[in-house]
N, C-alpha and C positions, 0 to 999 in steps of 0.2 A: 450691387452685389448682395446687399442685405435683403432686398426685396426678393431676389432670386432664391436666396437660401430659405426664406420662409414661405415660398410659394407652395401651392397645394400639392403638386406632384411629388414634392420631397417629403411630405408627411406620411406617406405610405410606409408600411413596415419595411425596415431595411433588409430583412431576410427574404423579401419577395423575389421571384424569378426575374421580374422586370428590372429591379434595382441591380441585380447581379449582372444582367446582360448589358445594361447601358453604362455601368461603372459609376452610377450616381454616388455611391458611398465614397469612393475615392475622391470625386470632385468636391463633395461636401466637406470632407475632412481637410483637403488642401485649402479650400476657401475659409474654413473655420480657423485655421492657423493664422490667418491674416486679420481677423476681426475679433474684438472682445465679445465673447458670448456668455461669460461666467463672471459672477461676482463672489468675492471672498472677503468676509469681515470678521474681525476679532471682537467679540461681544463680552462686555463686563456689566453685570447688573442690568441686563436687558438692553443696553445701549452700546452701539458700535464705537470702538476707539477711533480717534482721528488718525488717519494715515499721514505719515510725514515722508516727503520725498527727500531723502538724505543727500548730502553733498557728495556722497560716494556713489550715487546713482542707484541706490537700493531703496526699497520701501520699508519703513519702520513704523512700529507702534511703541509707545512708552508703557512699560510695565510699572505700574504704581502700586503702592502698598498703603494707601490712605483713602480708599474708597469707603465712604460711610455706609454701614450696613452690609458691606460685601466682604471687605478684607477681614480676615480672622487670624487668630494666633493658633499655630499648630504645635502640639507638644508630643514628644516621643521619649519614652524611658528606655535607656540603654545601659549596658554594663561594660566595664573595662575588663582587661585580661585578669584582674585580681578578684573579680566578682562584685566590685563596688558598683552600685547602680547610680546613675545620674540622669537628669532630665534636660533635653535640649528643647528650646522654644524659639520659634521664628515666625514672621508674618507670612501670609499667603493670600492670594487673591484668585478666586475661581474665575475661569473664563470659558468661552465656547467659541467654536469655529462655525460661522454661518455661511453656507454655500448656496448660491442661486444660479439656476440655469434660466437666463432671461431671453435668449435668442436662438440657441442651437436647436435645429429642427429634429429632435429625437432625444431619447434618454441617453444619459452618460453615467459612467461610474466615476465617483469622486473618491480618491484615496488621499487621506490626510497623514502627513509625516510630521512628527514633532521632534526636533533635535535630531533629525536624520532617521528616526525609527517609525515604522508603520504603526499608527495609533488606531485608526479606524477607517472604514470605507462603507459606502452605501450607494444605491442607485438613485440618481436625481433625474426626475422626469422633466419633460419640456414644459415651459410655462403655459398654463391653461389646459394641461392634460386632464383627462377625465378622472384619472387616479390622483390628481393633485401631486403633492410631494415635489414640486418644482423648487422648493426651498428646504434645505436640510440643515439642521442645527446639531452639530456634533459637540456633545458636552464633556466627553472624556475618552479614556483609553478603553478599547475593547479587550476582552480576554482572548478571543480567537477571531481576529478580523478576517482571516483567510478561509475560515470554515463555517462561521455562524453569522447570520444576518445581524446588522447593528441593532435593530429593534428587538431581537431575541437574545442578545448576548448580555453578559455581565459587563457593566460599564462603570468606571470610576472617574471622577471629575478631573479636569485639567486645573492645575494650580500654578500661577506665577509665584515663584518663591526665590529665596536667596540661597546661594551655595552655603553648605554647612560643613561642619567637621565630620569626616567619615568615621563611623564607629570602628573601634579596633577589631581587626579580623573580618571586616566586611568584605563581601565578594560582589562580583558583577561589574559590568562595563562602566557604571556610573562611579565606581570607587577606584578606578585605576589612577595612578599618579602621573601617567604619561598618556597623551592622546596623539594619534597620527594626524596628518594634514586633513584627511577626509573628515574625520570626526570633529576636528577643530572648526572646520568650515561649516559644519552642520549645526553646531551649537547655536542657541538663540534664533532658531529658524522655525517657521511654520510653512510647510510646503503642501500644496494641494495639486494633485495631478488629475487630469480629466481624460477619460478614455471613451472612445466610441464602443458601443455594445450592440449585439444582436439579440434582441429579446424575443422569446417565443410568445406567440399571441395567446396561448392558453396557459393557465396556471396548473400546478400539480401539487398533490399532497406530499409534504416533505416531513420526514421523521428525523428528529435531532436528539442525540444523547449528549447532553452538555453537563459535565460534572466538573468543569474547570473552576478554579477559584479566581476571584478578582485579581487582576494584574496589579503589581506594586512597582511603581517607578519612584526612586528616591531623588532623582536629579543629580547634577554633578556636585562633587565636593569642592572644598576650597582649594585643594591642591590642583585639581584639574582646571578650575576657574582661573586660578592665577596663571597657569601655563597658557591657557587659551585666551586670556585677557577678556574674560566675560564677567558680568556682574549679576546675572539672573539666570534662572533655570525653570524648567517645567517639571513638576512632580505630580504624583497621583494623590487624590484626596478621598473623600467619602464616596460611597457607592451611590450612583444616580440612576442606574438601570439594572434591575434584577431580572434574570431569566425565569422562565416558568420552571416546572418540575424538571428533574434530571432527564426524563424522557418525555418528549411532547411532539405533537404534529401540528403543522400549519400549512396554509395555502401559500405557495411561493411561485413567483415568476422566475423562471430560469433564464439566464442570459450568458452569452459568451463575450469575453473582453476582446476587443479588436485593437485598432490603432490608437496611439496616444494623440490627443488633439492639442492640448496645451497644458501649462502648469503656471501656478501663481505662487510666488515666494514672498512671505512677509517676515521680516526680522523684528525681534523685540529686544528691549534692554531698558535699564533704568536711565532716567534723564541725565543723571550725573555722568554716567559712563558715555552716553552719546555726546555730551559736551566735551569730555576729555578726548574722545576720539575725533573731535571736530566734524562729526556727522551732521550736527545741527548747530544753528546759532542760538544764542539766548533769546533773540527776538522771535524765534519760531513759535514760542509758547506765549507770546505777548507779555513777556516779562522784561523788565529793564535789567541791564547788567549791574551787578552789585557794585556800589561805589565804595572806595576805601574811605574810612573815616578820616576827616581832615586832621592833620597833625597840629597840635597846639603850639603856638609860638612861645619861645622861652620868655618868661616874664622877668623884668628887672627885680632884684631883691628889694623888698620893701619891709622895713622893720615893723614889728607889731605896734610899737608906740606911735608910729607915724599914721597908722590907720585908725587907732582907737586911743583917745586920750586916757581913758581909764586903764588900758593896758600899759600906757607909758608911765602913769603914776605907780601902778603896781610893780612895774619893772624897776623903776627908780628905788622904790622901797626895798625890793629884794636885793638890789645892788648894794644899798647902804647897809642893810643887815649883814650881807656877806662881808663887807669891808670891816664892820665892827667886830664880827666874829674872828676875822683874820688878825686884827689888832690885838684882841684879847688873847688869842693863841700865842702871838709873838711876845706879849708881856709876860705871859705865864712861862714861856720858854726862857726869857731873860731872868725872871725871878728864880727859876730852878737852877740856872747856871750860876747865879750869884750865891745861892745857898750852897751849892757844891764847892765853889771856890772858898767860901768861908770855912767850910768843914775841913777842907784840905789844909788851909792855913792853921787851924786849931790843932790839927794832928801834928803839923811840923813844929809848932811852938812847944807842944807837950814833949816831943822827942828831944828838943834842944834843952829844955829844963831838966829832963832826966839825965842827960849827958853831963 
């Protein structure tokens, strides 16, 4: 089946009359749904993250915040309702989504959804195509993915980050304190959908007026994360793709999106959260389970003088001194009592003599 899909008669333009008459397109799409033709990788620092087959039947990657030379601290100055300014600081790790068309006999459109929202899209050519671009690396959120080509749009980087406290008075879907089931299921997901397209053989001059500002995605806040039981999020970072002037022209291949071929879903989360959910075992990362520290056995009481003779001598001296001080105090008390008795007797004698 794979050799039939890559045969020469299927590499002709899908918009040709012969393809339409014979229904080749429908047969190719149906066959493609049964075979893996596309690759999706989450890349950090130029290296793809290891995919983990979770015990829940889903594919996961671990969002880490200790990548040397990659993870950075993000700061944001905000103000409370009383006008007092404060700074929030949290770690963030930039990542990219790398998409490869390694077997499908024709170009496809790849749409990337992050946490359920359309982040970017672009045309991915067949492997070995004369235009290249059989591998696409999406580095961030587009400003206008439905209207402007990825290479010509304003793009801000993807960031693995942690849920943070929502600023007072903040608005937007990321700052809602309640999420429905659909939004909750889409959190911590990266989904790439692949669509068959009909590409026109010739390019045409396209004029674009793009005055949109870079998109800003703050990620979910702590209240939403607690309700959805998530531990990480994706936010937008620095600008990595700057469009040309406000109005510009370029040569573009126009195409029409057709049938959906397949989709790939990769979930992400911190390792501690995956362990809590029992999605992975501790051995999945090659680490041993932490062992509890052995409890010390109760030791029989040993007097200091039995351990060290010097301490015994010192202890005996202290005891003798304490006894001597107690005897002196008792003698002083007895002397004071005798003196008081003598004084009482003298007073009584003087009274009798006077009578």
